[in-house]
C-alpha positions in Angstrom: -7.8 41.3 207.7 -10.1 43.2 205.4 -9.2 45.2 202.3 -9.1 48.6 204.1 -7.2 47.2 207.0 -4.5 45.9 204.6 -4.4 49.2 202.8 -4.1 51.1 206.1 -1.4 48.8 207.4 0.7 49.4 204.3 0.3 53.2 204.6 1.1 53.1 208.3 4.3 51.1 207.6 5.4 53.9 205.3 5.0 51.9 202.1 3.4 53.1 198.9 0.0 51.6 198.1 -0.2 51.3 194.3 -3.4 51.7 192.4 -4.9 52.6 189.0 -8.2 53.8 187.7 -10.9 52.1 185.7 -13.0 53.5 182.9 -13.8 50.5 180.6 -17.0 48.6 180.9 -15.9 44.9 181.3 -15.4 43.9 184.9 -12.6 41.6 183.7 -10.5 44.8 183.6 -10.8 45.1 187.4 -10.0 41.4 187.9 -6.8 41.7 185.8 -5.8 44.8 187.8 -6.4 43.0 191.1 -4.7 39.8 190.1 -1.7 41.8 188.9 -1.0 42.9 192.5 -2.4 46.4 192.7 -3.4 47.5 196.2 -6.4 49.4 195.2 -8.3 50.7 192.1 -10.7 53.5 191.6 -13.7 53.4 189.3 -14.2 56.7 187.5 -17.8 57.7 187.6 -17.0 61.3 186.9 -15.4 61.3 183.4 -16.3 57.8 182.0 -19.5 56.5 180.4 -19.9 53.7 183.0 -23.5 52.9 184.1 -24.5 52.1 187.7 -24.7 48.4 186.8 -21.2 48.5 185.3 -19.8 50.2 188.3 -21.4 47.6 190.5 -19.8 44.8 188.4 -16.4 46.4 188.9 -16.9 46.7 192.6 -17.9 43.0 192.9 -15.1 41.8 190.8 -12.3 43.8 192.4 -13.4 43.0 195.9 -13.8 39.3 195.0 -10.2 39.4 194.0 -9.2 41.0 197.3 -8.5 44.5 196.2 -9.8 47.7 197.8 -12.0 49.6 195.4 -13.1 53.3 195.5 -15.6 55.0 193.2 -15.2 58.6 192.1 -18.7 60.1 192.0 -19.7 62.8 189.5 -20.2 65.5 192.1 -20.4 66.4 195.8 -24.1 65.6 196.0 -25.7 63.1 198.5 -28.2 62.1 195.9 -25.4 60.9 193.7 -23.2 59.5 196.5 -26.0 57.5 198.3 -26.6 54.8 195.6 -22.9 54.2 195.2 -22.4 53.7 198.9 -25.2 51.2 198.9 -23.3 49.1 196.3 -20.7 48.5 199.0 -17.4 50.0 197.7 -14.5 50.6 200.1 -14.9 54.3 199.7 -15.8 57.2 197.5 -13.8 60.0 195.9 -15.6 63.3 195.8 -14.3 65.8 193.2 -13.9 69.6 193.1 -14.1 70.2 196.9 -13.7 74.0 197.3 -13.5 74.6 201.0 -14.0 73.1 204.5 -17.8 73.5 204.4 -18.0 71.4 201.2 -15.6 68.8 202.8 -18.1 68.6 205.7 -20.9 68.1 203.3 -19.0 65.2 201.6 -18.4 63.5 204.9 -22.1 64.0 205.9 -23.1 62.3 202.6 -21.2 59.2 203.8 -22.6 59.1 207.3 -25.9 58.2 208.8 -27.8 60.6 211.1 -27.1 62.1 213.5 -23.5 62.6 212.1 -24.7 62.8 208.5 -27.5 62.7 205.9 -27.1 59.3 204.3 -30.5 57.6 203.8 -30.8 54.0 204.9 -31.1 51.0 202.5 -27.5 49.7 202.0 -28.5 46.6 200.0 -25.2 45.0 198.9 -23.2 47.1 201.4 -25.0 45.2 204.2 -24.7 41.8 202.4 -28.2 41.9 201.2 -29.6 42.0 204.7 -27.3 39.4 206.2 -25.7 42.2 208.2 -28.3 43.5 210.6 -29.3 47.2 210.5 -27.8 47.9 213.9 -24.5 46.2 213.1 -24.2 48.0 209.7 -25.1 51.4 211.1 -22.6 51.1 213.9 -19.8 50.0 211.5 -20.6 51.9 208.4 -18.1 54.8 208.9 -15.3 52.2 209.3 -16.4 50.4 206.1 -16.2 53.4 203.9 -13.4 55.9 203.2 -14.4 59.4 202.4 -11.8 60.9 200.0 -12.3 64.5 199.0 -10.4 65.6 195.9 -8.5 68.9 196.0 -8.2 70.2 192.5 -8.8 73.9 192.9 -6.6 76.7 194.2 -9.5 77.8 196.3 -9.3 74.5 198.1 -5.6 74.8 198.5 -6.0 78.2 200.1 -8.3 76.6 202.7 -6.4 73.3 203.0 -5.7 73.4 206.7 -9.5 73.9 207.4 -10.4 71.2 205.0 -8.0 68.7 206.6 -9.4 69.6 210.1 -12.8 68.2 209.1 -13.5 65.1 211.0 -14.2 62.0 208.9 -11.8 62.6 206.0 -9.9 59.3 205.5 -7.5 60.5 202.7 -7.1 63.4 200.4 -6.7 63.1 196.6 -4.7 65.8 194.8 -5.7 66.3 191.2 -2.7 67.9 189.4 -4.3 68.6 186.0 -7.3 70.6 187.3 -5.1 72.3 189.9 -3.0 73.7 187.1 -6.2 74.7 185.3 -7.5 76.5 188.4 -4.7 79.1 188.0 -5.0 79.4 184.2 -2.1 77.0 183.4 -4.0 73.8 182.4 -1.5 71.0 181.6 1.6 73.0 182.7 2.3 70.5 185.5 6.0 71.5 185.8 5.2 75.2 186.2 6.7 76.7 189.4 3.5 78.3 190.5 1.6 75.0 189.9 4.2 73.1 191.9 3.8 75.5 194.8 0.2 74.3 195.0 1.4 70.7 195.2 4.0 71.6 197.8 1.4 73.4 200.0 -0.9 70.3 199.9 2.0 68.0 200.8 3.0 70.1 203.8 -0.5 70.5 205.1 -1.3 66.8 204.7 1.9 65.8 206.5 1.1 68.1 209.4 -2.5 66.7 209.6 -1.4 63.1 209.3 -4.0 62.4 206.6 -2.9 60.0 203.8 -2.3 61.8 200.5 -3.2 60.3 197.2 -2.6 61.4 193.6 -2.6 60.1 190.1 0.3 60.1 187.6 0.9 58.7 184.2 2.7 55.5 183.2 6.5 55.8 183.7 5.8 59.4 184.9 8.9 61.1 186.5 6.4 63.2 188.6 5.7 60.1 190.7 9.0 60.6 192.6 8.1 64.2 193.3 4.8 63.2 194.7 6.3 60.5 196.9 8.7 63.2 198.3 5.6 65.3 199.1 4.3 62.4 201.2 1.9 60.6 198.8 1.0 57.2 200.2 -1.7 56.2 197.7 -0.2 56.4 194.2 -2.5 55.8 191.3 -0.5 55.0 188.1 -2.0 55.1 184.7 -5.4 53.7 183.8 -7.0 50.7 182.2 -7.1 52.4 178.7 -3.7 53.9 179.3 -2.0 50.6 179.9 -3.7 49.1 177.0 -2.8 51.8 174.5 0.7 52.1 175.9 1.5 48.5 175.4 -0.3 48.4 172.0 1.8 51.3 170.7 5.0 49.8 172.1 4.3 46.5 170.3 3.5 48.3 167.0 6.7 50.3 167.3 8.7 47.2 168.0 7.6 45.5 164.8 7.5 48.5 162.6 
């Protein structure tokens, strides 16, 4: 059973798949996350300073340890998405999707013609040529999850149309930017902000698309998101776990 199959089996059995995200350069970080028992991790290519080579190192290390790995790309652009796909991650997270048309563009960037616009030269994704072109092309859509990120009210307003786009494997809700999209950045417990969360949860449940989100370490919001139907729960981050434990240790001995 491969990584995505294990992840899907856990989701289908109504269990929570646990993940975290990676921003630090050393691939040992991904190895520690994987060996600690996380079901998936996502490498942040949007907000971090990671280079392409460093992202590739994290993909290799996490997959070598048996953990599914997704990469959040900087933008919904096939030029940016294509080289990441060719590195062979288990999927890509595409930020700031505004509507169904942009969701279709995201899916198209992950698919070869005639279904999409991805250019062919998968390199590591095709085991450096050990997987034949015909075999890889026929299986590529099963090897890669396309995960649009909903973090704008505009997208929430069009959420049913977004979820109706064929080829979306999961949807990632971004609480912080959702709050910012209605002028309440960081007010994650605001009633109007929570209405956006609830609308997403209801729509995803009706569409039977796995919902993902990210929460902090020991974050009480995690329970609320699980009640909304989240199946892929990203908790904390590499730097967050490090600074959290460092501060706890200093406080213990101070």
